[in-house]
C-alpha positions in Angstrom: 13.3 20.8 17.9 14.2 20.8 14.1 15.4 18.2 12.1 18.5 19.1 10.4 19.8 17.3 7.1 23.0 18.4 4.6 20.8 21.2 2.9 16.9 21.2 4.3 15.7 21.3 7.9 12.5 19.7 8.6 10.3 21.8 10.9 6.9 22.1 12.1 4.5 23.6 9.8 3.8 27.7 10.5 1.0 29.9 9.4 3.6 31.5 7.6 3.6 28.6 5.2 -0.2 28.8 4.5 0.1 30.6 1.0 2.2 27.9 -0.6 0.6 24.9 0.9 -2.7 26.1 -0.3 -1.5 26.6 -3.7 0.1 23.4 -3.8 -3.1 21.8 -2.3 -4.5 22.6 -5.5 -2.2 21.6 -8.5 -3.3 19.0 -10.4 0.3 17.6 -11.1 1.1 17.2 -7.9 -1.8 15.3 -7.1 -1.9 12.8 -10.0 1.1 11.7 -8.6 0.0 11.2 -5.0 -2.8 8.6 -3.7 -5.7 9.7 -1.9 -9.0 11.6 -2.4 -8.4 15.4 -3.9 -10.7 17.8 -3.9 -10.1 21.9 -4.2 -9.0 23.4 -1.0 -9.5 27.1 -0.1 -7.2 29.0 1.9 -9.5 28.8 5.0 -9.7 25.2 4.8 -5.8 25.1 4.3 -5.4 27.3 7.4 -7.8 25.3 9.6 -5.7 22.2 8.5 -2.3 24.2 9.9 -4.2 25.1 13.1 -5.0 21.4 13.7 -1.7 20.0 13.4 -1.0 18.4 16.8 2.7 18.8 17.2 2.3 16.2 20.2 0.5 13.4 18.2 2.4 10.0 18.7 0.9 8.2 15.4 1.1 11.2 13.0 3.5 13.9 12.1 3.3 16.4 9.3 6.7 18.5 8.8 8.0 21.2 6.5 10.9 20.4 4.2 12.7 23.9 4.4 15.4 24.4 1.8 18.3 26.3 3.5 18.6 28.5 0.4 15.1 29.1 -1.0 12.6 28.4 2.0 9.7 25.9 1.7 9.8 23.5 -0.7 7.6 20.7 0.4 6.5 18.5 3.1 7.1 14.9 4.7 4.7 13.1 6.7 4.8 10.0 9.2 1.3 8.2 9.6 0.3 5.4 11.4 3.2 5.4 13.7 3.0 1.9 15.4 4.8 1.9 18.7 4.3 -1.6 19.5 5.5 -3.2 16.1 8.2 -0.2 15.5 6.9 0.9 12.3 5.6 4.0 10.6 3.9 4.8 7.0 5.8 7.8 5.2 4.8 10.5 2.6 6.8 13.2 0.9 5.6 15.7 -1.1 8.0 18.4 -3.0 5.5 21.3 -4.0 7.6 23.4 -5.9 8.4 22.0 -9.0 11.5 24.1 -9.9 13.4 22.7 -6.6 13.1 19.2 -7.9 16.3 17.5 -8.9 18.3 19.3 -6.5 18.7 17.0 -3.8 16.3 18.5 -1.2 14.0 15.2 -1.3 16.9 13.0 -0.9 18.1 15.3 2.0 14.5 15.2 3.4 14.5 11.3 3.3 17.7 10.6 4.5 17.3 13.1 7.5 13.8 11.4 8.2 14.7 7.9 8.2 17.9 8.7 10.3 15.4 10.5 12.8 13.0 7.7 12.9 15.9 4.6 13.2 18.5 6.5 15.3 15.9 8.9 17.4 12.4 7.1 17.7 14.0 3.6 17.2 11.6 2.4 15.0 12.4 -0.7 12.9 10.3 0.0 9.7 9.5 2.6 7.5 6.7 1.5 4.3 4.8 3.7 1.7 3.2 3.3 -1.4 4.0 4.6 -4.7 1.2 4.7 -7.9 3.0 2.4 -10.4 3.2 5.2 -13.0 5.3 7.4 -10.6 8.7 5.8 -11.6 10.5 9.1 -10.9 9.5 8.0 -7.0 9.9 4.7 -7.3 13.6 5.3 -8.7 14.3 7.8 -6.1 13.6 5.8 -3.3 14.8 2.3 -4.9 17.9 3.2 -6.5 19.0 6.6 -4.8 17.4 6.1 -1.3 17.8 2.1 -0.2 14.4 1.3 -0.1 12.9 -2.1 -1.6 10.1 -2.7 -3.7 7.8 -5.5 -1.7 4.8 -5.9 -3.6 1.6 -4.3 -4.8 -2.0 -3.5 -4.1 -3.8 -4.4 -7.4 -5.8 -1.8 -9.2 -6.3 0.1 -5.8 -5.9 3.8 -7.4 -8.2 5.3 -9.9 -6.7 8.3 -11.8 -7.8 9.5 -15.4 -10.6 6.6 -15.8 -8.8 3.8 -15.0 -7.2 1.9 -12.2 -3.8 1.6 -11.2 -1.5 -0.4 -9.1 -0.1 1.0 -5.9 3.6 -0.3 -5.2 4.6 -1.0 -1.9 8.0 0.1 -0.8 10.1 -0.3 2.8 13.1 -0.1 4.4 14.0 -1.6 7.6 16.6 0.0 10.1 19.2 -3.0 9.3 18.6 -2.1 5.4 19.0 1.6 6.3 22.3 0.7 8.4 23.9 -1.4 5.3 22.8 1.6 2.9 24.5 4.2 5.0 27.8 2.0 5.2 27.8 1.7 1.4 27.2 5.1 0.8 28.3 7.0 3.9 25.8 9.9 3.1 26.5 12.0 6.2 30.3 12.3 5.4 30.0 12.7 1.6 
């Protein structure tokens, strides 16, 4: 089952995605804005990564963001899905820089939120954003209804210094209120 948005489809990652995923996994510009460790990836390690994705994993899912008009533009992940407490972590990455600012990320986020809250029955989604990634902070909080909830002080090391991570999140109730005000699916 794919998750349909207005302009994107969230689908399983396929071996056909290998070339772009390998390219993006080695992009310094992309990784500068994302948390975690970053080492050079070979095509064979990216292939192994794709082959090891378990689409039946109830704790972690990685989906391709496919724009209906241009193809694969990025990925969205649900991580550490906590069924007892009804929450999940989340991450999004648009690898194709030329497709940014065209609504693909917002449609992917609106689609994954609808899926998480209305299909999976979870109550909360959260993520961390590096403090200098103001584009992502504004995207989540101003455009998609998320709230800034706190920070992890000096938790990311980039370019010779430590940076804070900003905790952002949205609850099912906040999502419903945001959707009522914005009526995203009917615009």
